[in-house]
C-alpha positions as CSV (number, residue, x, y, z in Angstrom):
1,M,0.0,0.0,0.0
2,T,1.3,3.4,-1.0
3,V,0.5,6.4,1.1
4,S,0.7,9.9,-0.4
5,R,0.6,13.5,0.6
6,D,0.4,16.7,-1.4
7,I,2.9,19.3,-0.3
8,G,2.6,23.0,-1.1
9,V,6.2,23.6,-2.2
10,P,8.1,22.7,-5.4
11,R,9.3,19.2,-5.8
12,Q,13.0,20.3,-5.6
13,R,12.4,21.7,-2.1
14,V,11.1,18.3,-0.9
15,W,13.9,16.5,-2.6
16,D,16.4,18.8,-0.8
17,V,15.0,17.5,2.5
18,L,15.3,13.9,1.4
19,A,18.8,14.5,0.2
20,D,20.0,15.9,3.5
21,G,20.7,12.8,5.5
22,W,21.1,14.8,8.7
23,L,17.4,15.6,8.6
24,Y,16.4,11.9,8.3
25,A,15.6,11.5,12.0
26,N,13.4,14.6,11.8
27,W,10.9,13.0,9.4
28,V,11.3,9.2,9.8
29,V,9.2,7.9,12.7
30,G,11.3,5.8,15.0
31,A,14.7,7.2,14.1
32,S,16.0,8.9,17.2
33,R,19.4,10.2,16.1
34,I,21.8,10.3,13.2
35,R,25.3,9.1,13.9
36,A,26.9,9.6,10.4
37,V,25.9,10.3,6.8
38,D,28.0,9.3,3.9
39,E,29.4,12.3,2.0
40,N,27.6,11.7,-1.3
41,W,24.2,10.8,0.2
42,P,21.8,9.9,-1.4
43,E,23.8,8.4,-4.3
44,P,23.3,4.6,-4.6
45,G,25.4,2.7,-2.1
46,T,25.7,5.5,0.4
47,R,24.2,5.2,3.9
48,I,22.9,7.0,6.9
49,C,23.9,5.5,10.2
50,H,21.1,6.1,12.6
51,S,19.6,4.9,15.9
52,V,16.1,3.9,16.6
53,G,14.2,3.8,19.9
54,P,14.1,5.9,23.0
55,W,17.3,6.6,24.9
56,P,18.9,4.6,26.6
57,L,17.4,1.7,24.7
58,V,18.6,2.7,21.3
59,I,19.5,0.3,18.6
60,N,22.2,1.3,16.0
61,D,21.3,0.6,12.4
62,E,21.6,2.0,9.0
63,T,19.7,3.0,5.9
64,V,21.3,2.5,2.4
65,S,20.3,4.3,-0.8
66,E,19.6,1.8,-3.5
67,R,18.4,4.2,-6.2
68,S,18.4,7.9,-6.5
69,V,16.9,9.9,-9.3
70,P,16.8,13.5,-8.3
71,P,14.2,15.0,-7.8
72,E,11.9,12.1,-8.7
73,E,12.6,8.9,-6.8
74,L,14.6,7.6,-3.8
75,V,14.7,3.9,-3.0
76,L,16.1,3.0,0.5
77,R,16.9,-0.2,2.3
78,A,16.3,0.4,6.0
79,S,17.7,-2.1,8.5
80,I,16.3,-2.4,12.0
81,W,17.7,-5.3,13.9
82,P,16.1,-7.6,14.9
83,A,13.0,-6.8,12.9
84,G,14.6,-7.2,9.5
85,D,14.9,-4.9,6.5
86,A,12.4,-2.9,4.5
87,R,12.5,-1.3,1.1
88,I,11.1,2.2,1.1
89,T,10.3,3.9,-2.2
90,M,9.7,7.7,-2.2
91,R,8.3,9.1,-5.5
92,L,7.9,12.9,-6.1
93,T,5.7,14.3,-8.9
94,D,4.7,17.8,-9.8
95,I,1.1,18.9,-9.1
96,P,-0.5,22.4,-9.3
97,D,0.8,24.4,-6.4
98,G,3.4,21.9,-5.2
99,C,4.3,18.2,-5.4
100,R,2.8,14.9,-4.5
101,V,5.0,12.5,-2.5
102,E,4.2,8.8,-2.5
103,M,5.8,6.5,0.0
104,D,5.7,2.7,-0.3
105,E,7.3,0.3,2.2
106,V,7.6,-3.4,2.0
107,A,9.5,-5.9,4.3
108,I,12.2,-7.7,2.4
109,A,14.0,-9.6,5.2
110,G,13.2,-10.8,8.7
111,P,9.9,-11.9,10.4
112,P,7.7,-9.1,8.8
113,K,8.5,-10.5,5.4
114,L,6.5,-13.5,6.2
115,L,3.3,-11.4,6.6
116,P,1.1,-11.0,3.5
117,R,1.5,-7.7,1.7
118,P,-1.9,-6.4,2.8
119,V,-1.0,-7.0,6.5
120,Q,2.3,-5.3,6.0
121,A,0.5,-2.4,4.4
122,A,-1.9,-2.1,7.3
123,L,1.0,-2.1,9.8
124,F,3.2,0.4,7.8
125,A,0.6,2.9,6.6
126,P,-0.1,4.8,9.8
127,R,3.7,5.3,10.4
128,N,4.3,6.3,6.8
129,R,1.5,8.8,6.9
130,E,3.2,10.4,9.9
131,C,6.5,10.4,8.1
132,L,5.0,12.3,5.2
133,W,3.3,14.8,7.5
134,R,6.7,15.4,9.1
135,L,8.5,15.6,5.7
136,A,5.8,18.2,4.5
137,N,6.3,20.2,7.7
138,I,10.0,20.5,7.2
139,A,9.8,21.2,3.4
140,E,7.0,23.8,3.9
141,H,8.4,25.7,6.9
142,R,12.1,25.7,6.6
143,Q,13.8,28.4,4.6
144,P,15.4,27.0,1.4
145,S,18.9,28.1,2.7
146,E,18.3,26.0,5.9
147,V,17.6,22.8,3.9
148,N,20.9,22.5,2.0
């Protein structure tokens, strides 16, 4: 299941938020801090080292960029031990007065992969809607100079 949100800024401005790995914990639900971001993020193969969970019970993991087509598509492989891995696809398209962001997430490793896709969608959708709300808030309210 894909969730989407219309955001009232140009697509490039939303892409700039996605392309700033240091902002990842600001819009990704569950990410609590960023430990490192590869220099060429989000080029394919680069990664964001992050932690998930509340302190002091944080788990260190990473998200790897699998595909990056600025400013149209970003495909990520997120690891969260011991739950497994997920593939997250972010697609940006122009609409009048802004852009539409679509977010799709599917489990690709670990126990959640055993769940049927509709069950995965039901589990991921509320979290992903919140992620898009946060992404929109950053893109719409930060000054362009603050995003890069």
